[in-house]
C-alpha positions as CSV (number, residue, x, y, z in Angstrom):
1,M,0.0,0.0,0.0
2,K,1.0,3.6,-0.5
3,T,2.4,5.4,2.6
4,I,0.6,8.6,3.2
5,L,2.2,9.6,6.5
6,K,5.5,8.6,8.0
7,I,6.8,9.9,11.4
8,T,10.3,9.1,12.6
9,N,11.8,9.8,16.1
10,L,9.0,12.2,17.3
11,C,9.9,13.8,20.6
12,K,8.0,16.4,22.6
13,S,8.2,17.6,26.2
14,F,6.2,20.1,28.3
15,S,7.7,21.7,31.4
16,G,10.5,19.1,31.5
17,Q,8.2,16.1,31.3
18,T,8.7,13.9,28.2
19,I,5.4,13.3,26.4
20,A,6.6,11.6,23.2
21,D,10.0,9.9,23.3
22,N,11.5,8.7,20.0
23,A,8.1,7.7,18.6
24,S,7.8,6.4,15.0
25,L,4.6,5.7,12.9
26,N,3.9,4.6,9.4
27,I,0.3,5.0,8.0
28,E,-0.7,3.5,4.7
29,K,-3.6,4.6,2.6
30,N,-7.1,3.2,3.7
31,S,-5.6,1.7,6.9
32,V,-7.0,2.2,10.4
33,H,-4.9,2.8,13.5
34,D,-5.4,3.3,17.2
35,L,-3.2,4.6,20.0
36,P,-3.6,2.4,23.0
37,G,-2.3,3.2,26.5
38,P,-3.5,4.6,29.9
39,D,-4.3,8.2,30.5
40,G,-1.3,10.6,30.6
41,T,0.9,8.6,28.2
42,G,0.9,11.3,25.5
43,K,-1.7,10.0,23.1
44,F,-3.7,13.2,22.8
45,S,-0.6,15.4,22.8
46,S,0.8,13.3,19.9
47,L,-2.5,13.8,17.9
48,R,-2.3,17.5,18.6
49,I,1.2,17.7,17.1
50,L,0.0,15.8,14.0
51,S,-3.0,18.2,13.7
52,L,-0.7,21.2,13.9
53,L,1.6,19.8,11.2
54,F,-1.4,19.0,9.0
55,A,-2.7,22.5,9.4
56,F,0.6,23.9,8.2
57,V,0.5,21.6,5.2
58,V,-3.0,22.6,4.3
59,C,-2.1,26.3,4.7
60,F,1.0,26.0,2.5
61,S,-0.8,24.0,-0.2
62,F,-4.1,25.8,-0.5
63,A,-3.7,29.3,0.9
64,G,-0.3,30.0,-0.7
65,C,1.1,31.2,2.7
66,S,4.6,30.3,4.0
67,L,6.0,29.3,7.4
68,Q,7.7,32.7,7.4
69,D,4.2,34.4,7.1
70,K,2.9,32.4,10.0
71,I,5.8,33.2,12.2
72,E,5.5,36.9,11.4
73,E,1.8,36.9,12.1
74,Y,2.3,35.0,15.5
75,S,5.1,37.4,16.5
76,R,3.4,40.6,15.4
77,N,2.7,41.9,18.9
78,K,6.1,40.9,20.4
79,E,9.0,43.3,20.8
80,Q,12.0,42.7,18.6
81,C,15.3,42.6,20.6
82,Y,18.8,43.3,19.4
83,L,22.1,41.7,20.3
84,N,25.0,44.0,21.2
85,I,27.5,43.2,18.4
86,E,30.4,44.2,20.6
87,N,29.3,41.8,23.4
88,V,27.0,38.9,22.7
89,T,26.1,38.5,26.4
90,Q,24.1,41.7,26.1
91,F,20.9,42.7,24.2
92,S,18.3,45.5,24.2
93,Y,14.6,45.3,24.9
94,K,12.5,48.4,24.5
95,G,15.6,50.6,24.4
96,N,17.0,49.2,27.7
97,G,20.2,47.2,27.9
98,Y,20.2,43.7,29.4
99,T,23.1,41.4,30.4
100,I,22.5,37.6,30.1
101,L,23.5,35.6,33.2
102,E,24.7,32.1,33.5
103,D,21.8,31.3,35.8
104,T,19.0,29.3,34.1
105,V,15.3,28.7,34.9
106,P,13.2,25.6,34.0
107,D,10.4,25.7,31.4
108,A,7.8,25.7,34.2
109,E,9.0,29.1,35.4
110,L,8.7,31.0,32.2
111,G,6.4,34.0,32.2
112,E,4.7,35.8,29.3
113,W,6.4,35.7,25.9
114,I,7.2,39.4,25.3
115,G,9.9,39.5,22.7
116,Y,12.3,37.8,20.4
117,I,15.9,37.9,19.1
118,R,15.8,34.9,16.8
119,Q,19.4,35.2,15.5
120,L,22.2,32.7,14.8
121,A,25.3,34.6,16.0
122,A,28.8,33.7,14.8
123,V,31.0,34.9,17.7
124,D,34.7,35.2,18.2
125,Q,36.6,34.3,21.4
126,T,36.1,37.7,23.0
127,G,32.3,37.6,22.5
128,K,32.1,40.0,19.6
129,V,29.4,39.1,17.0
130,L,31.1,38.6,13.6
131,H,28.0,37.8,11.7
132,Q,24.3,37.0,12.4
133,E,21.4,35.6,10.5
134,D,17.7,35.4,11.0
135,I,16.7,32.0,12.3
136,E,13.4,32.1,10.4
137,V,15.2,31.9,7.1
138,S,17.9,29.6,8.2
139,T,18.0,25.8,7.7
140,F,20.3,23.0,8.7
141,Q,22.2,23.7,5.4
142,T,22.6,27.4,6.1
143,L,24.0,26.7,9.5
144,S,26.8,24.8,7.8
145,D,27.1,27.7,5.3
146,L,27.3,30.1,8.2
147,A,30.2,28.2,9.8
148,D,32.0,28.1,6.4
149,K,31.2,31.9,5.8
150,V,32.8,32.9,9.1
151,P,35.7,30.5,9.7
152,E,37.3,32.7,12.3
153,A,34.2,32.3,14.5
154,A,34.8,30.3,17.7
155,Y,31.2,29.0,17.7
156,I,27.7,29.7,16.5
157,I,25.0,30.6,19.2
158,P,21.3,30.5,18.6
159,F,19.2,33.1,20.4
160,L,15.4,32.7,20.3
161,N,12.6,34.2,22.4
162,V,12.5,36.6,25.4
163,H,10.0,36.0,28.2
164,A,9.0,38.0,31.3
165,A,9.7,36.5,34.7
166,P,6.5,35.5,36.6
167,D,5.7,37.7,39.6
168,T,8.9,39.8,39.4
169,E,10.3,42.6,37.2
170,D,13.9,41.9,38.5
171,F,14.9,40.1,35.3
172,L,13.9,38.8,31.9
173,I,14.4,35.2,30.5
174,V,16.0,34.6,27.2
175,D,16.4,31.4,25.3
176,V,20.1,30.8,24.4
177,N,21.6,27.5,23.2
178,G,18.4,25.7,24.2
179,E,18.4,26.9,27.8
180,H,16.4,29.7,29.5
181,H,18.9,32.2,31.0
182,K,18.1,35.1,33.3
183,A,18.9,38.6,32.0
184,V,19.1,41.7,34.2
185,R,19.2,45.4,33.4
186,D,22.8,46.6,32.8
187,E,22.6,49.2,35.5
188,K,21.4,46.7,38.0
189,I,23.9,44.0,37.4
190,K,26.2,43.2,40.4
191,S,29.8,42.2,40.5
192,T,28.8,38.9,42.0
193,D,26.3,38.1,39.2
194,P,27.6,35.3,37.0
195,V,27.5,36.6,33.4
196,F,26.8,34.1,30.6
197,R,30.2,32.5,30.1
198,L,31.5,32.0,26.6
199,K,34.3,30.0,28.1
200,G,33.1,26.4,28.3
201,K,31.5,26.6,24.9
202,M,35.0,26.4,23.4
203,K,36.5,23.3,24.9
204,F,37.8,22.0,21.5
205,E,39.6,24.7,19.5
206,S,42.1,22.6,17.8
207,E,39.8,19.6,16.9
208,K,36.1,19.3,16.2
209,F,33.5,16.6,16.2
210,E,32.6,15.1,12.8
211,I,30.4,12.3,11.5
212,N,32.3,9.1,10.6
213,P,32.3,9.0,6.8
214,E,32.1,5.2,7.0
215,N,29.5,4.9,9.7
216,A,26.7,7.5,10.1
217,T,26.0,6.3,13.7
218,Q,29.4,7.3,15.0
219,L,31.1,10.6,15.8
220,L,34.8,11.2,15.4
221,F,36.9,13.5,17.6
222,G,40.5,13.2,16.6
223,D,41.4,9.5,17.0
224,K,38.4,9.0,19.4
225,I,35.2,7.3,18.3
226,Y,31.8,8.0,19.9
227,Q,28.9,5.5,19.2
228,I,25.5,7.1,19.0
229,T,23.0,5.0,21.0
230,P,19.2,4.9,21.1
231,D,19.3,6.3,24.6
232,T,18.0,9.9,24.9
233,V,18.8,12.8,27.2
234,S,16.2,15.3,28.5
235,N,16.9,19.0,28.2
236,D,17.4,19.4,31.9
237,K,20.3,16.9,31.8
238,L,22.2,18.7,29.1
239,G,25.4,20.5,30.0
240,N,27.5,23.0,28.1
241,Y,27.2,23.5,24.4
242,I,30.2,22.0,22.7
243,D,29.9,22.0,18.9
244,I,27.6,22.1,15.9
245,L,27.6,19.6,13.1
246,A,24.7,21.0,10.9
247,E,24.6,18.0,8.5
248,N,21.8,16.1,6.8
249,I,22.8,12.5,6.0
250,T,20.9,9.6,4.5
251,F,22.5,6.2,5.1
252,D,22.1,2.5,4.6
253,L,20.4,1.2,7.7
254,E,22.3,-2.2,7.5
255,T,25.8,-1.0,6.7
256,K,25.4,2.4,8.3
257,R,27.3,3.8,5.3
258,P,26.3,7.4,4.3
259,L,24.9,7.5,0.8
260,S,26.3,10.0,-1.7
261,K,24.3,12.1,-4.0
262,D,25.1,9.7,-6.8
263,D,23.8,6.8,-4.7
264,L,20.6,8.6,-4.0
265,N,20.0,9.7,-7.6
266,R,21.1,6.4,-9.3
267,I,18.4,4.4,-11.0
268,D,18.5,0.8,-9.8
269,W,17.8,-0.9,-13.1
270,N,18.5,-4.4,-11.8
271,G,16.7,-4.0,-8.5
272,D,19.9,-4.7,-6.5
273,S,18.9,-2.1,-3.8
274,A,15.2,-3.1,-3.7
275,G,15.5,-4.3,-0.1
276,Q,17.7,-1.6,1.1
277,E,16.4,0.3,4.1
278,R,17.5,3.9,4.5
279,E,17.5,6.4,7.3
280,Q,17.8,10.1,7.2
281,W,19.3,12.0,10.1
282,F,19.6,15.8,10.7
283,Y,22.6,16.3,13.0
284,T,22.8,19.7,14.8
285,D,24.3,20.5,18.3
286,I,26.6,18.5,20.6
287,Y,26.4,19.0,24.4
288,E,28.0,17.8,27.5
289,I,25.8,15.5,29.7
290,S,25.5,16.7,33.3
291,G,27.4,14.4,35.7
292,T,29.2,12.6,32.8
293,D,32.8,13.3,31.8
294,I,33.1,14.3,28.2
295,T,35.7,11.6,27.6
296,E,33.0,9.0,28.3
297,A,30.0,10.4,26.5
298,V,28.3,13.4,24.9
299,A,24.8,14.3,23.7
300,V,24.1,14.9,20.0
301,K,20.9,16.3,18.7
302,I,19.5,14.3,15.8
303,N,16.1,15.0,14.3
304,N,15.4,17.3,17.3
305,C,16.1,14.6,19.9
306,C,19.2,14.4,22.0
307,Y,20.9,11.0,22.0
308,I,23.8,9.7,24.0
309,A,27.0,9.1,22.1
310,R,29.4,6.9,24.1
311,R,33.1,6.7,23.5
312,Q,34.3,3.3,22.3
């Protein structure tokens, strides 16, 4: 039968609680499916995610709108914030300067969404912004392009939305590198306040993580091999941001060998690859794992889920 919907490695969490963890689904035309399980196991939430995706598809197909249009409409009443290009630990909100702290808050303690930065910032070792791009128009490929465009950058940092703090005006909350950091007014910052540390995001200056060209389920770091496992890591267990891969790879599921463009485009006249199963992975960020030495394991984000990669 013809496949009309395929989901691979669906992950979703609310307030630190995992609702869907590495879920996969294949629906064929004219088939009937159910989602068994007790209350609170994520059935309804999964259907809501599918409904939202379907609504976007309908919108794109019949209304002629784009994801960019929907983002702009959704953000229309939010304040645009701007990074300080001389110091990436600072940004402006409604004309006031704020300094980002190392302190973080959990999802459950976010207040009202009041603004956005939504920039990918290429930053040097001193914290100066060398180049930045709008996240709305960036893709995994342009992340890689950005790294190539600014080779002198020490790392690339994503900045997303800005929230108010509930029940207090002492600080704002800004999404940086997948964590929610406190940000205080520049004139109110104290000498004891821990400013967002760029040190610790630059642990590997001479070498970088890369995907094994012979095995897409492994990472290489110099002469070290890290095997990507099916085990996932929740956001609250992630440590410092280490590196970015920004690669999209399709590989043979049996041999784990990445397929070249020629492999993907080649017509199999003899049917030699008829039984070949393929997997597609989007590799993005690499993080430390809280409580685990980096020489033992790291977390790598693939298809928007963080998996443990253990050193062999």
